[in-house]
C-alpha distance (Angstrom), angle and dihedral (degrees) to the residues before:
residue distance angle dihedral
M1 . . .
P2 3.78 . .
R3 3.88 111.7 .
D4 3.76 92.4 -122.7
E5 3.81 91.1 61.9
I6 3.88 91.2 60.0
V7 3.81 123.7 80.0
L8 3.73 105.7 -153.9
T9 3.84 116.9 -161.4
S10 3.80 127.4 -167.0
K11 3.77 132.7 172.2
L12 3.71 141.3 -138.0
A13 3.85 113.4 -116.4
G14 3.82 121.0 -136.4
R15 3.76 93.8 -110.7
H16 3.75 87.9 63.0
H17 3.84 98.2 58.1
G18 3.79 115.9 129.6
R19 3.85 137.3 58.7
D20 3.76 99.0 -74.0
E21 3.78 96.8 25.6
A22 3.87 92.1 57.5
R23 3.79 90.5 54.9
V24 3.79 88.5 52.8
G25 3.79 90.7 49.1
V26 3.79 94.0 51.8
T27 3.78 92.3 46.7
E28 3.80 90.6 51.9
S29 3.77 89.8 52.4
L30 3.78 93.9 50.5
T31 3.77 91.4 47.6
N32 3.81 94.1 47.8
L33 3.87 91.1 47.5
G34 3.77 94.4 43.6
L35 3.71 91.8 -129.3
A36 3.82 136.9 131.7
K37 3.74 92.2 -148.4
I38 3.77 140.2 22.1
D39 3.94 118.0 -144.1
L40 3.81 96.7 -146.2
F41 3.76 127.7 9.9
L42 3.81 122.3 -171.9
I43 3.76 136.7 -167.2
H44 3.82 100.9 -122.7
W45 3.87 100.2 -147.4
P46 3.82 129.6 -4.1
L47 3.80 94.5 -131.3
P48 3.85 95.4 -161.6
K49 3.75 92.0 -175.6
I50 3.81 90.2 72.1
D51 3.80 90.9 33.4
K52 3.79 101.3 -150.8
Y53 3.76 101.5 118.1
V54 3.90 93.0 103.7
D55 3.85 88.4 53.2
S56 3.73 90.7 49.7
W57 3.75 90.4 49.0
K58 3.78 92.6 52.7
T59 3.84 89.1 53.4
L60 3.85 90.6 51.0
I61 3.71 88.9 51.9
D62 3.79 90.4 51.9
L63 3.89 90.8 48.8
R64 3.75 92.3 47.9
D65 3.77 91.7 52.0
E66 3.90 89.1 47.5
G67 3.86 87.5 55.7
L68 3.76 99.0 -113.9
L69 3.81 93.4 112.8
G70 3.83 128.4 38.7
S71 3.79 105.0 -158.1
I72 3.81 127.4 1.1
G73 3.71 129.9 -151.3
V74 3.79 144.4 142.5
S75 3.84 142.1 -111.2
N76 3.84 129.8 -138.0
F77 3.75 94.4 5.2
T78 3.81 121.3 152.2
P79 3.78 125.0 -141.0
E80 3.77 88.3 -99.3
H81 3.73 91.1 56.2
L82 3.78 93.9 45.4
R83 3.79 94.1 50.3
R84 3.74 92.6 50.7
L85 3.79 91.5 52.9
V86 3.76 90.2 52.2
D87 3.76 94.0 43.3
E88 3.78 94.2 49.3
T89 3.85 102.4 39.5
G90 3.89 105.1 16.8
V91 3.78 88.7 -131.5
V92 3.84 117.6 117.8
P93 3.93 119.0 -149.6
A94 3.79 114.1 -109.9
V95 3.77 91.4 -143.5
N96 3.78 140.1 17.7
Q97 3.78 112.1 -162.6
V98 3.86 111.0 -160.8
E99 3.70 143.5 156.0
L100 3.76 104.8 -82.0
H101 3.80 134.5 158.1
P102 3.80 138.0 125.1
F103 3.86 90.8 -74.4
F104 3.80 88.4 53.0
P105 3.74 108.2 25.4
Q106 3.90 97.9 170.2
V107 3.83 94.4 -143.4
E108 3.77 96.2 168.1
L109 3.80 94.4 45.3
R110 3.85 92.0 48.8
A111 3.75 88.8 53.0
V112 3.82 91.0 54.0
H113 3.81 89.3 48.1
Q114 3.76 91.3 53.2
E115 3.76 90.5 48.2
L116 3.81 93.5 51.6
G117 3.85 97.4 35.7
I118 3.82 95.8 -112.0
V119 3.79 122.3 153.2
T120 3.82 112.1 -124.0
E121 3.78 111.5 -138.7
A122 3.85 119.2 -173.2
W123 3.76 124.9 -142.4
S124 3.83 114.7 -163.0
P125 3.80 88.8 13.3
L126 3.88 89.8 170.0
G127 3.74 94.8 53.2
R128 3.78 94.8 -115.3
G129 3.74 114.1 -133.6
T130 3.85 97.9 -1.5
G131 3.70 101.7 101.5
L132 3.81 91.0 -113.6
L133 3.78 92.6 138.3
D134 3.79 90.4 56.7
D135 3.79 94.8 52.6
P136 3.78 111.3 125.1
I137 3.77 92.9 -125.0
I138 3.86 92.7 54.2
V139 3.75 92.4 42.6
A140 3.86 92.1 51.2
A141 3.76 91.4 51.3
S142 3.83 90.7 48.5
E143 3.73 91.6 53.8
K144 3.74 93.6 46.9
H145 3.86 92.9 51.7
A146 3.75 96.9 34.5
V147 3.77 92.9 -127.0
S148 3.82 133.0 114.6
T149 3.74 122.4 -81.4
G150 3.82 87.6 -116.1
Q151 3.78 90.3 58.1
I152 3.69 91.8 52.5
V153 3.76 93.7 54.2
L154 3.84 91.0 44.5
R155 3.81 90.2 50.1
W156 3.87 88.8 50.1
H157 3.79 86.7 56.1
Y158 3.81 91.9 48.2
Q159 3.78 95.3 50.0
N160 3.87 89.2 49.7
G161 3.73 90.4 56.7
V162 3.87 93.9 -108.8
V163 3.84 125.8 137.0
P164 3.78 106.3 -138.2
I165 3.85 122.6 -156.9
P166 3.73 106.3 -160.3
M167 3.76 119.6 -176.1
S168 3.84 124.2 -141.3
S169 3.77 134.7 156.6
S170 3.80 91.3 -153.0
P171 3.89 117.2 92.2
A172 3.74 89.9 -154.3
R173 3.84 93.0 51.2
R174 3.84 89.1 47.7
A175 3.73 91.3 52.7
Q176 3.89 90.8 47.1
N177 3.73 89.9 52.0
L178 3.81 89.2 61.2
E179 3.83 93.7 51.2
L180 3.78 98.8 88.7
G181 3.79 102.7 121.9
G182 3.82 101.3 80.3
F183 3.79 96.5 73.7
E184 3.79 141.2 29.9
L185 3.76 130.7 -151.1
D186 3.85 114.6 -128.1
E187 3.78 120.8 -128.0
S188 3.80 94.0 -98.8
E189 3.83 90.3 53.9
V190 3.77 93.0 49.3
A191 3.80 90.2 47.9
A192 3.87 91.5 48.8
I193 3.82 92.6 50.0
S194 3.86 90.8 46.1
S195 3.85 89.2 52.1
L196 3.73 90.2 66.8
G197 3.81 92.7 80.2
R198 3.74 116.5 133.8
G199 3.73 106.7 152.0
R200 3.82 140.6 -90.0
I201 3.67 116.8 -21.6
W202 3.78 99.5 -144.0
G203 3.82 100.2 24.6
Q204 3.78 93.7 -118.8
D205 3.71 98.3 159.4
P206 3.84 108.4 -173.2
N207 3.84 89.3 -140.6
E208 3.71 91.8 57.4
H209 3.81 106.4 27.2
E210 3.84 115.6 109.9
E211 3.73 122.8 -159.4
F212 3.75 125.3 168.5
């Protein structure tokens, strides 16, 4: 596959938060990947307790302007963190990659993303290990549309304007995950699936999470 058809994403680890540290982190990623440029680079966690994510963001802006990064974004940032980045730098993240699935639909955050023009990207979009795919509402929609329960959930993401990044070791399952164009959920189905919200699966609150 030609390189220009691949969007490669990497992330800034917590140990590299800060003005100079972020530059070191990006340089390490470039070296490890053997690349001159990374298409999309994200700050993995805001880590507000050490309060360096704005400094890290300023460095990513510099590195983007220097041509070492294509687009820059964040991961696991709350509305408060996002607005602070924009207020202090004037630069809006291209992407915010967050936990998002029918059990945790992130309605408020998605509204902020829409307001600011940020792409919502969902990690664990199928609610790994939670029984989401066995929920009666998901199963009923699967039977109605004659598709898998995973396809129902991914279609829910798509119709909500979310970019899901499901993970599978099965080539057949990966191909199936891309086959979302042959059916559409109606408004009542989208609403029913959205009503399943109950909170974060693993309790990884961005204001409390520590990663070094």
